[in-house]
Structures are given as C-alpha cells and as structure tokens.
BANU-221355 format. One line per 2 residues: number of its first residue (from 1); their letters; for each residue y negated, z, x of N, C-alpha, C, O. Coordinates in steps of 0.05 Angstrom, whole numbers. Atoms other than C-alpha are relative to their C-alpha. Layout:
N
NUM	a	Y/Z/X/Y/Z/X/Y/Z/X/Y/Z/X ~ ...
END
This chain:
303
1	mp	2/7/22/15/-9/-1/-41/11/12/-42/34/20 ~ 20/10/-23/-68/-20/33/-10/34/-7/-5/49/-25
3	lv	14/-17/4/-113/33/56/-18/7/-22/-19/-12/-38 ~ 18/-7/11/-166/70/16/-17/21/21/-12/31/43
5	ts	7/-19/-16/-221/112/29/-8/30/-13/-14/31/-37 ~ 2/-25/13/-231/183/14/-22/11/-22/-24/32/-35
7	ke	16/-6/25/-285/175/-30/13/-13/-15/16/5/-31 ~ -21/20/19/-239/122/-74/15/29/-9/8/40/-30
9	lm	-27/-24/3/-184/183/-75/-23/27/-17/-11/43/-31 ~ 8/-25/9/-244/236/-98/-12/-13/-20/-11/1/-41
11	qn	5/6/30/-273/194/-152/27/3/-23/24/12/-46 ~ -29/5/19/-192/182/-183/-7/37/-12/-8/49/-34
13	ae	-18/-37/6/-182/263/-171/-27/17/-23/-20/37/-36 ~ 16/-8/18/-256/277/-214/10/2/-21/14/21/-35
15	rg	-8/20/33/-236/242/-270/23/15/-12/26/26/-34 ~ -28/-18/14/-165/272/-270/-4/29/-1/8/40/-20
17	gy	3/-22/-5/-188/340/-249/14/11/19/17/35/13 ~ -18/-9/-5/-143/352/-197/-23/2/34/-47/2/38
19	av	11/-5/-30/-152/362/-117/26/-19/21/50/-13/22 ~ -25/8/-21/-112/319/-65/-8/10/31/-27/10/46
21	ga	-3/-3/-37/-80/343/2/-15/-12/15/-25/-35/11 ~ 12/18/-30/-109/328/67/24/11/23/12/28/36
23	fn	-10/-16/-17/-54/354/116/-2/-25/31/-7/-49/31 ~ 1/5/-23/-51/341/194/17/-16/7/30/-21/-14
25	ai	-24/15/-17/-2/296/236/-7/5/28/-29/7/39 ~ -3/-4/-30/13/308/301/19/-9/19/23/-5/43
27	nm	-25/24/-18/70/260/314/21/-18/-13/19/-12/-37 ~ -17/9/25/120/221/276/20/15/-11/37/3/-25
29	et	-17/-22/23/159/277/245/-20/11/-16/-10/16/-39 ~ 19/-9/15/95/305/215/-3/-13/-14/1/-7/-38
31	aq	9/19/23/72/241/189/22/-15/-18/14/-26/-38 ~ -21/7/16/137/219/160/7/26/-31/13/22/-55
33	ai	-6/-18/14/146/286/131/-24/10/-26/-19/28/-42 ~ 32/5/6/71/280/100/3/-25/-27/-1/-22/-51
35	ig	3/25/13/79/207/73/18/9/-20/14/9/-44 ~ -24/0/20/143/224/44/4/15/-19/16/7/-39
37	aa	15/-23/16/121/288/13/-17/-20/-24/-5/-26/-45 ~ 5/15/19/73/244/-24/14/-18/-18/13/-19/-42
39	ed	-19/25/21/117/190/-50/17/17/-18/20/13/-42 ~ -17/-8/20/165/237/-73/-8/9/-24/7/9/-44
41	ek	17/-15/18/108/271/-113/-15/-25/-13/-26/-22/-34 ~ 11/18/11/81/206/-125/-30/5/-4/-43/-3/-24
43	sp	21/-7/3/17/236/-104/-18/-17/14/-6/-28/33 ~ 10/1/-19/-44/209/-74/-11/17/31/-19/40/29
45	li	-1/-26/-12/-54/237/0/-30/-13/19/-44/-33/18 ~ 21/1/-24/-104/244/59/8/16/26/8/40/31
47	mq	-19/-1/-20/-69/236/122/-25/1/16/-45/-12/10 ~ 28/-12/-15/-119/270/179/19/6/20/43/14/19
49	it	-5/-9/-29/-122/275/257/-17/18/12/-37/6/22 ~ 23/-3/-14/-163/317/286/-3/1/29/11/-8/48
51	qt	9/11/-22/-200/322/337/10/14/31/7/8/55 ~ -9/-16/-24/-166/373/379/30/-12/8/40/-11/31
53	tm	-29/29/-4/-100/326/379/1/-8/15/21/-10/29 ~ -10/19/-36/-121/288/437/-1/15/15/-10/6/36
55	ny	1/-22/-22/-117/353/476/38/-8/0/53/-3/19 ~ -38/-3/12/-38/340/450/11/-29/16/30/-30/32
57	te	-4/32/3/-39/255/452/-20/-6/8/-43/3/7 ~ 17/19/4/-60/200/469/-11/-19/-34/2/-34/-49
59	pe	3/1/34/-96/188/398/6/-33/0/22/-40/-17 ~ -11/26/7/-85/116/403/35/-9/-3/45/-26/-17
61	el	-26/1/15/-13/124/403/5/12/-20/14/-4/-37 ~ 3/-9/28/-12/167/348/-16/-18/-22/-6/-23/-44
63	va	4/17/23/-54/125/309/14/-23/-7/16/-29/-30 ~ -17/20/6/-11/65/315/23/13/-11/33/4/-32
65	lv	-23/-5/28/41/99/286/0/13/-28/20/12/-44 ~ 1/-1/28/8/130/223/-4/-22/-6/9/-31/-25
67	fa	10/24/20/-24/71/209/33/-25/4/32/-45/-11 ~ -21/11/0/46/35/225/15/16/-30/22/1/-48
69	lv	-15/-12/31/80/87/161/-21/-9/-22/-9/-21/-40 ~ 11/-5/11/21/86/124/4/-32/-16/10/-35/-40
71	ek	-3/22/15/24/11/112/32/6/-19/34/14/-43 ~ -27/1/25/99/11/82/4/16/-23/23/11/-37
73	sk	3/-17/-2/80/69/55/-9/-8/-42/-26/-24/-49 ~ 11/6/30/78/73/-38/-18/9/-13/-21/4/-37
75	vp	19/-11/17/21/112/-51/-24/-7/17/-24/-14/40 ~ 16/2/-18/-49/109/-38/-8/25/32/-1/48/37
77	ia	7/-16/-27/-74/139/28/-30/0/18/-39/-20/28 ~ 25/7/-21/-141/156/70/13/8/28/30/25/34
79	vh	-4/-14/-38/-134/164/149/-24/11/10/-37/-2/26 ~ 22/-18/-7/-188/217/160/4/17/27/24/31/32
81	ld	10/-17/-21/-216/245/227/-7/35/-4/-30/45/-3 ~ 12/-32/1/-213/324/216/-23/3/27/-24/-5/50
83	hg	8/-14/-24/-262/358/248/-16/-9/26/-19/3/47 ~ 23/19/-25/-309/310/291/-13/21/7/-18/39/-10
85	rs	28/-11/-5/-360/343/331/-20/-4/11/-37/13/14 ~ 13/20/-2/-393/292/354/-12/-21/-4/5/-27/-21
87	fe	11/24/6/-431/228/344/21/-21/12/30/-41/1 ~ -15/23/-13/-391/192/397/38/-5/-7/51/-25/-7
89	ic	-31/-19/18/-317/228/369/1/-26/-27/18/-43/-32 ~ -7/20/34/-332/188/295/4/-20/13/24/-34/10
91	mr	-2/38/1/-347/122/326/32/-1/6/49/-11/-9 ~ -24/9/-10/-286/125/368/27/-3/-25/43/-21/-29
93	fl	-17/15/32/-246/137/297/-1/-20/-10/16/-37/-12 ~ 4/33/9/-286/85/265/15/-20/20/29/-35/6
95	rf	-6/21/-21/-263/39/326/30/-3/-5/41/-24/0 ~ -25/19/9/-190/48/298/9/-5/-18/32/-13/-22
97	gf	0/21/26/-205/28/231/9/24/-18/19/18/-40 ~ 5/-35/12/-204/111/207/-14/-15/-30/-31/-33/-28
99	ts	21/6/37/-228/99/116/-13/28/-6/-17/36/-28 ~ 16/-25/17/-263/166/119/0/20/30/21/18/43
101	vm	4/-16/-25/-284/217/184/-15/23/-15/-27/24/-36 ~ 14/-32/5/-309/293/185/-17/-7/17/-5/-14/37
103	id	15/-25/-19/-371/310/224/-6/22/-2/-27/25/-15 ~ 10/-24/-6/-376/376/236/-19/17/9/-14/38/20
105	gs	22/-4/-2/-442/387/244/-7/34/0/-28/45/8 ~ 22/-37/-9/-444/470/241/17/13/12/23/37/8
107	lh	-2/-18/-26/-411/480/302/-9/-21/30/-12/-45/28 ~ 2/18/-19/-424/452/368/31/-2/16/53/9/15
109	ed	-37/18/-10/-367/414/405/21/15/10/44/6/14 ~ -25/-12/-13/-337/484/437/6/15/-25/15/38/-26
111	gk	-19/-20/23/-319/502/367/-3/29/-13/8/40/-32 ~ 4/-17/6/-352/560/371/-31/10/-1/-35/32/-11
113	tp	17/-7/3/-424/561/378/-15/-11/-27/-7/-34/-29 ~ 17/1/20/-469/553/317/-21/-26/-2/-42/-21/9
115	rs	24/13/-4/-513/490/308/-22/10/-20/-13/23/-39 ~ 17/1/20/-579/495/268/12/-14/-27/31/-28/-32
117	ye	0/29/24/-589/465/201/-8/-19/-8/-6/-34/-28 ~ 28/26/-14/-638/423/232/25/-20/8/30/-42/-1
119	en	-13/21/-24/-590/394/280/31/-12/-14/43/-32/-9 ~ -27/24/18/-525/391/225/-13/-24/-12/2/-44/-14
121	ie	6/5/15/-566/359/189/-7/-35/13/-7/-56/0 ~ 6/23/-7/-585/306/241/25/-13/7/29/-34/-5
123	it	-19/5/-8/-522/296/274/22/-15/-19/39/-32/-15 ~ -18/21/32/-493/278/198/-9/-23/-4/5/-43/-3
125	kk	19/16/11/-546/240/178/12/-34/21/22/-55/13 ~ -14/17/-25/-525/196/244/16/-12/5/17/-34/15
127	vv	-24/20/8/-454/189/227/3/-11/-26/16/-31/-31 ~ -2/23/23/-463/173/157/-10/-29/1/-2/-49/-10
129	da	23/33/5/-518/116/172/20/-25/16/20/-48/7 ~ -22/10/-12/-462/88/218/32/-9/-4/46/-27/6
131	ah	-30/17/10/-393/89/178/-10/-14/-21/-5/-38/-25 ~ 6/16/20/-427/77/119/-4/-29/0/5/-43/-18
133	al	7/29/-8/-451/9/149/23/-14/5/22/-38/6 ~ -29/12/8/-369/-2/151/14/16/-22/35/29/-20
135	gv	-17/-19/24/-355/28/83/12/13/5/33/3/-1 ~ -8/-19/-3/-329/93/106/-10/17/-11/-34/21/-13
137	sv	16/-34/10/-332/161/75/-3/13/22/7/9/45 ~ 6/-21/-24/-359/215/110/-1/36/-19/-10/38/-42
139	ea	3/-25/6/-355/293/98/-8/13/28/-3/13/52 ~ 9/-21/-18/-392/343/118/4/31/5/12/43/-15
141	el	3/-32/15/-395/422/131/-19/16/-1/-29/22/21 ~ 19/-16/-12/-445/465/118/7/31/-9/24/35/-27
143	gr	-15/-31/-1/-433/545/119/15/2/24/16/-16/40 ~ -3/-7/-16/-400/584/162/38/13/2/41/38/2
145	lg	-17/8/-10/-323/571/176/17/19/20/19/10/42 ~ -17/-7/-21/-279/618/214/22/-20/15/37/-31/-1
147	qi	-12/11/-21/-240/582/274/22/21/12/21/45/15 ~ -32/-4/-9/-170/590/300/-4/12/28/-10/0/49
149	ga	6/-17/-30/-174/654/353/-26/2/-2/-28/26/4 ~ 20/-4/0/-249/650/347/-21/8/-24/-38/-6/-35
151	ei	11/-13/28/-276/687/291/-35/-12/0/-37/-28/20 ~ 25/15/1/-356/662/277/-15/30/-4/-11/39/-26
153	et	3/-31/18/-392/739/272/-38/-13/-14/-52/-27/0 ~ 17/4/1/-456/729/229/-23/22/-7/-44/18/-18
155	gd	10/-26/15/-476/803/220/3/10/-32/9/32/-40 ~ -12/-2/26/-465/795/148/16/-25/-6/13/-48/3
157	pg	-17/22/9/-410/760/111/-14/-19/-20/-7/-42/-18 ~ 23/16/22/-464/730/53/1/-24/13/15/-43/7
159	ka	4/19/-19/-490/692/112/21/-18/-1/14/-41/-7 ~ -17/25/-14/-436/652/128/14/-23/-23/27/-43/-16
161	lt	0/15/18/-427/623/61/-13/-21/-17/-36/-17/-23 ~ 26/24/-2/-456/558/37/-20/11/-15/-21/32/-27
163	dp	29/-8/25/-521/560/-1/-8/-23/-14/-17/-44/-4 ~ 0/12/27/-525/530/-70/-11/-22/4/-5/-46/1
165	eq	36/31/4/-598/497/-59/-13/-2/26/-36/-8/29 ~ 2/15/-34/-597/485/21/27/-17/-13/16/-38/-20
167	ak	-16/21/1/-524/446/1/-10/-23/-16/-4/-47/-11 ~ 7/36/22/-558/398/-58/-22/-7/25/-28/-31/24
169	ef	21/23/-14/-615/384/3/16/-7/21/11/-30/28 ~ -21/6/-14/-564/378/49/19/-35/-17/18/-59/-13
171	vd	0/35/10/-536/321/10/-7/-14/-3/2/-35/5 ~ 25/18/-8/-594/291/0/-12/-9/8/-26/-28/1
173	it	22/17/-29/-622/278/62/25/-12/13/23/-31/28 ~ -24/25/-19/-547/255/88/5/-20/-1/3/-40/14
175	gv	-10/22/18/-519/220/33/30/1/14/44/-19/19 ~ -25/1/-3/-455/250/57/11/-6/-20/-1/-3/-41
177	dl	-14/4/24/-394/226/13/16/20/-13/15/20/-37 ~ -2/-44/1/-362/309/11/-7/6/9/-17/-3/29
179	la	15/-31/-13/-382/370/23/28/25/12/48/32/-1 ~ -30/-24/0/-330/424/52/-26/25/4/-47/24/17
181	va	14/-27/7/-360/492/37/7/24/8/31/27/13 ~ -1/-31/-11/-361/560/59/9/14/-24/-9/28/-33
183	ig	-8/-22/19/-326/598/6/21/31/-7/27/46/-26 ~ -10/-35/-15/-291/661/43/22/-13/8/42/2/8
185	tt	-36/14/-7/-229/616/64/-7/0/28/-27/12/34 ~ 4/-3/-35/-225/606/147/24/-16/9/43/-22/-5
187	hg	-31/12/-11/-172/575/187/23/8/8/22/30/19 ~ -19/-13/-12/-112/586/207/20/31/-22/26/32/-46
189	ly	-24/-18/17/-66/651/187/-18/27/-10/-24/40/11 ~ 23/-31/16/-114/717/145/24/20/16/46/18/27
191	rg	-10/-19/-17/-101/779/170/-15/10/-37/-38/10/-46 ~ -1/-12/31/-91/809/90/-8/-29/-20/-19/-50/-12
193	tp	7/18/11/-100/767/35/-21/-11/-21/-27/-2/-43 ~ 28/1/5/-160/723/29/-15/-1/-26/-2/1/-47
195	ti	-1/-1/29/-209/718/-27/-21/-30/8/-32/-37/29 ~ 14/22/17/-242/656/-53/-31/19/-17/-25/33/-36
197	vh	26/6/11/-322/669/-73/5/-16/-23/-6/-37/-19 ~ 3/27/14/-303/625/-142/-45/5/-12/-54/-16/-20
199	dr	22/-4/17/-380/646/-171/-14/-8/21/-37/-12/13 ~ 8/14/-9/-400/617/-109/0/-22/10/-17/-30/26
201	le	-6/18/-1/-369/559/-107/3/-22/-30/12/-45/-35 ~ 8/15/26/-387/546/-178/-25/-9/-7/-31/-28/-21
203	ai	31/-1/-10/-461/556/-162/-8/-26/9/-29/-39/4 ~ 6/16/-25/-448/504/-105/-1/-26/-17/-20/-42/-13
205	nk	-18/14/17/-413/459/-157/-16/-19/-22/-11/-41/-31 ~ 28/3/28/-477/454/-210/-16/-13/29/-7/-36/28
207	tv	26/8/-23/-527/434/-147/15/-29/10/4/-51/11 ~ -16/31/-13/-482/378/-120/14/-9/-13/33/1/-25
209	dv	-11/17/18/-468/312/-147/22/-4/28/21/-28/28 ~ -34/13/-12/-395/301/-88/10/28/3/4/52/5
211	pl	-18/-20/4/-336/322/-92/-4/26/30/-15/18/50 ~ -9/-15/-17/-324/389/-46/23/5/7/39/-9/-5
213	vm	-23/1/-32/-270/407/7/5/33/8/-12/44/23 ~ -15/-16/-17/-228/472/21/5/-4/18/22/-22/18
215	hg	-18/-9/-23/-213/484/88/6/25/5/-14/39/10 ~ -5/-19/-10/-176/540/103/23/3/-9/33/25/-2
217	gt	-8/5/30/-127/521/45/31/25/11/41/39/-7 ~ -27/-20/2/-60/569/75/6/16/-5/23/23/12
219	gv	-11/-31/1/-44/629/56/-18/12/-32/-12/33/-43 ~ 17/-9/24/-97/631/-9/17/0/-23/32/-18/-32
221	pd	-22/1/23/-64/648/-62/1/-22/-35/-17/-25/-51 ~ 9/25/16/-42/587/-116/-15/7/-20/-27/-13/-28
223	da	12/-4/21/-76/624/-173/-30/-6/5/-45/-22/-7 ~ 33/5/-20/-142/627/-129/-3/-18/3/-27/-24/5
225	vv	7/27/-16/-129/555/-106/-1/-16/-29/-18/-33/-24 ~ 2/8/24/-124/527/-184/-26/5/-10/-42/-13/-11
227	ka	18/4/-5/-177/557/-197/-34/-8/7/-56/-8/-3 ~ 25/8/-26/-223/534/-141/10/-39/-11/-8/-55/-9
229	vq	-8/34/7/-194/457/-164/-20/8/-22/-44/8/-17 ~ 17/-2/21/-222/474/-235/-36/4/3/-53/-3/-14
231	lg	28/-2/-3/-291/490/-209/-7/-13/24/-25/-5/39 ~ 7/25/-13/-295/436/-169/8/-13/35/-4/-29/48
233	ir	-12/16/-21/-252/421/-109/18/-17/-1/36/-14/-17 ~ -10/18/2/-226/365/-94/21/-9/24/43/-20/20
235	ki	-9/-3/-26/-204/362/-30/14/24/15/1/45/16 ~ -11/-31/-7/-158/417/1/21/-10/32/43/-21/34
237	ni	-7/3/-35/-146/413/84/31/18/3/27/43/1 ~ -28/-17/-4/-65/443/93/-3/-2/38/-22/-17/46
239	dt	-13/-5/-17/-41/457/167/19/21/12/44/22/17 ~ -12/-26/-12/-29/518/194/27/5/-18/50/9/-10
241	qm	-38/-8/19/26/529/132/30/-16/8/54/-9/3 ~ -23/12/3/63/468/157/4/-1/36/21/-14/48
243	rv	-14/-18/-35/65/498/238/14/11/-11/37/2/-10 ~ -21/-25/6/97/563/202/24/-8/-6/44/5/3
245	aw	-17/0/-2/143/521/175/27/-23/14/50/-28/9 ~ -18/12/-14/162/475/226/2/19/17/22/11/29
247	yd	-20/-4/-11/175/527/269/19/29/2/34/38/20 ~ -35/-13/17/220/579/224/15/-18/-2/39/-10/1
249	at	-28/14/4/261/516/212/11/3/27/33/14/31 ~ -21/5/-35/275/502/297/2/28/8/20/29/25
251	rk	-13/-15/-5/279/570/305/31/12/-18/50/23/-7 ~ -35/-1/9/341/578/253/6/-15/5/28/-13/-4
253	vi	-26/7/-1/372/519/277/2/13/33/24/21/39 ~ -4/-11/-28/363/544/353/16/27/-4/31/34/14
255	ee	-13/-25/6/390/608/325/38/2/-1/56/14/9 ~ -23/0/7/446/584/295/15/-22/16/38/-26/8
257	te	-12/12/-18/465/533/351/14/14/14/39/17/13 ~ -8/-31/-16/469/588/394/25/7/1/42/8/19
259	ke	-27/-17/8/522/618/354/29/-13/6/51/-4/13 ~ -21/28/5/563/554/351/16/-4/20/39/1/23
261	fa	-7/5/-23/569/535/410/8/18/31/12/10/54 ~ 5/-29/-21/569/605/450/26/-1/7/23/16/25
263	sl	-16/0/-5/634/599/462/18/-33/7/43/-33/6 ~ -12/26/-11/652/519/484/-7/1/28/-24/12/42
265	de	0/1/-39/667/501/556/-32/-18/3/-46/-27/-15 ~ 18/28/-9/613/456/590/2/-21/-13/-15/-22/-30
267	lg	8/20/14/622/397/565/5/-3/-27/4/-27/-35 ~ 12/-2/24/622/417/493/-29/6/2/-45/-7/-13
269	qv	32/-13/5/550/455/507/-17/-30/13/-41/-35/9 ~ 15/27/9/531/385/522/-18/-16/-26/-40/-25/-26
271	rk	10/1/14/525/371/457/-21/15/-22/-30/11/-44 ~ 24/-36/9/478/435/440/-29/-13/0/-45/-10/-18
273	yd	13/5/-3/433/401/468/-23/-38/-11/-39/-52/1 ~ 8/20/4/413/342/425/-22/9/-21/-17/22/-41
275	ir	14/-6/24/345/344/392/-9/-4/-26/-26/8/-38 ~ -2/11/21/352/312/337/7/24/-20/-5/28/-41
277	kl	-8/-17/20/383/366/304/-20/24/-5/-20/38/-25 ~ 22/-11/12/313/405/322/-28/-8/-20/-43/6/-35
279	la	12/12/13/275/356/297/5/-6/-35/-11/1/-52 ~ -11/5/24/310/334/231/-11/20/-24/-27/18/-43
281	pa	13/-34/21/303/405/195/-21/6/12/-22/29/5 ~ 28/-11/0/235/418/220/-8/-35/-15/-29/-41/-4
283	rq	21/20/12/208/355/187/10/8/-27/-9/16/-40 ~ -10/-14/21/253/377/125/-18/10/-9/-34/4/-26
285	av	27/-22/16/211/436/121/-36/-6/-14/-51/1/-33 ~ 23/4/0/154/410/130/-8/-19/-30/-26/-15/-46
287	rd	-3/30/22/166/346/78/-3/32/-29/-19/31/-48 ~ -2/-13/33/180/410/22/-23/18/5/-23/37/-11
289	tv	17/-14/-7/120/444/51/-26/-12/-21/-39/1/-38 ~ 17/9/7/75/393/31/6/-11/-34/-11/-17/-50
291	re	2/-3/33/106/385/-38/-9/15/-12/-25/13/-31 ~ 20/-23/16/88/446/-54/-22/3/-9/-29/9/-32
293	ri	29/3/-5/26/441/-41/-13/-19/-26/-31/-16/-43 ~ 21/15/18/12/383/-76/-4/-1/-27/-21/-13/-40
295	rv	0/2/28/38/406/-141/-18/20/-6/-29/15/-27 ~ 23/-23/0/-9/471/-135/-23/-17/-2/-39/-5/-16
297	fg	24/21/-11/-64/416/-120/-7/-6/-29/-30/-7/-37 ~ -7/23/23/-39/382/-188/-8/-38/-4/-17/-54/-20
299	ss	6/32/-9/-44/316/-155/30/-20/-11/31/-43/-19 ~ -26/9/11/34/306/-173/-7/-25/-14/-30/-25/-20
301	gk	-7/23/15/50/230/-210/-34/-7/-12/-40/-5/-35 ~ 25/6/3/-32/207/-195/6/-21/23/-15/-28/33
303	a	4/25/-20/-18/155/-146/-1/-19/-23/-4/-43/-20
END
C-alpha cells in the first residue's frame, strides 16, 4: 500500500474519534512485528525511527529495510522521524523519503537542556517551511516531557505542562500539523502510576485546531488512555513497552534453552546457539504488544 502522511492519518482519526499508534523500529524484527500487528488488526500505522537510533545502526540501512516492508504492507503507513532535534537531522530524513518528521524544539540537541519558547518557534517554523514544500507532515513539541535517564527539573510541576494559550499561539505561528503536548506523561518507565492531567488536555484541545500527540504512552492505565483519546489525543507513541516485551521474551528463551541443553554433549551444545530461537519469540512478543495497544487506541478495523 502506498505511503501516506501522518496528517492524512490524523484527519481520519479525528473523524473516527480514535488514535493511531506510533511505534519505534530499531531492526528488521521490530519493524516486521509492528507492521504485522497493524495488519492483524487492520489498523493504520505510524512507523517511527528515532534520531538516537543512528547511534545504533546506519540509518540508510534501517530505512531501506523499513521501506521494503512498508511497500508490501496491506495497511496505510506513515514513516516518521521521532524526536529530531535539529534542522539538519530533519532534512536528512526528508531526503530519505519520510512522509512525516518531528522537530523536537523543546530541547537542545543534547536532549536535556531546554530551548526557550522563542527558540522552539524559530527552529520549528524553519522545519515546517522546508517539509511542507515537499508535502511532508510535521510534528512539534511544546512543554517539558521527562526524558529517559534525564529528568528535567522545572521547580514547579505545573510549569512543565503545555499552556493552552501558548499552544494556540505556537501552532498559529509555526503551522505545524501535529502537536505533542506535556500532560503528565514521560518517556521511559514510570516510578509508580502516571497521572494524565485530563483537564489540561481538554483545555489545549479547545484552543488548538491540530491533532494532539501523547508521548510516553508506556505504562499509562488503559482507562486514562481511552479518556485522553476522547479528549483529542490522535497519535500515541509507544517504545519502552515493546523493549520490555522483547527483553522478557528473550530472557525466557535463554533460561529454557539453558535447561534443555544442560546435559547434552559438546556437539549437541552447538544447536543451542541458534539466534533465530531468540529472535522469533521476541518478535512475536512485540507483535502481541503492538496489537494490544492498537485495540486500546481504538484504531482496529480503521485501515
């Protein structure tokens, strides 16, 4: 099925009152699992690659693999750069042929130091102008979302949340297609149960006329997610939950394999080291996780 933009998917989601899952791929198996789950559920999909993944593998290689899988897919897919933190990175992924990019102007390139509101506007508008010239959708972020391993201190929890009036001004000036908002979620695993500030989300949704994005979707209770979707969330990012599923499945296989081969001779031990026995269950665990999230988001059957 041909690639689509995230803006197209968001327009359908707005009409249907559901959210589209955005899932991060880091290798062939995770990409296969994500697309397979979307096809199982007949759901639209946003396939993401993060800027930080470039530290793990050459992006050209992963991008080529993802596009090969997307071309064979039976559901509409937008291929999206997640958390690009510079104009140059966003341009690189535009050249790859991505149909959607995120410029995270809320933080500097170190992923820790906040940019000022004015700096966020400046870099976001620059990316929007370039991407829109190519027909590519742009997501931006306003507010302070916690980062994995690097909590951002504001001195006042309320100051980290997205301000509704500022959000309206930001969208009007920059022309972004999607807005990631800070409403109480954070990236990575939570300490305790996360609390979405639904009142703040509702206020933001009333002031802006673009679809809203929830980052840090892992670990948020299902009822809180459903309510957020009802209040205007149209894209939900999931990454950590897939990592946990992958890790747990791999650990289980290793433990079972060690027991199975413990009494075999040296020749028999060779069969123990077939990495496909690790990858296949891990891929299935991620697929199951993505399917479950798609159902909660309400996008099953919407492809």
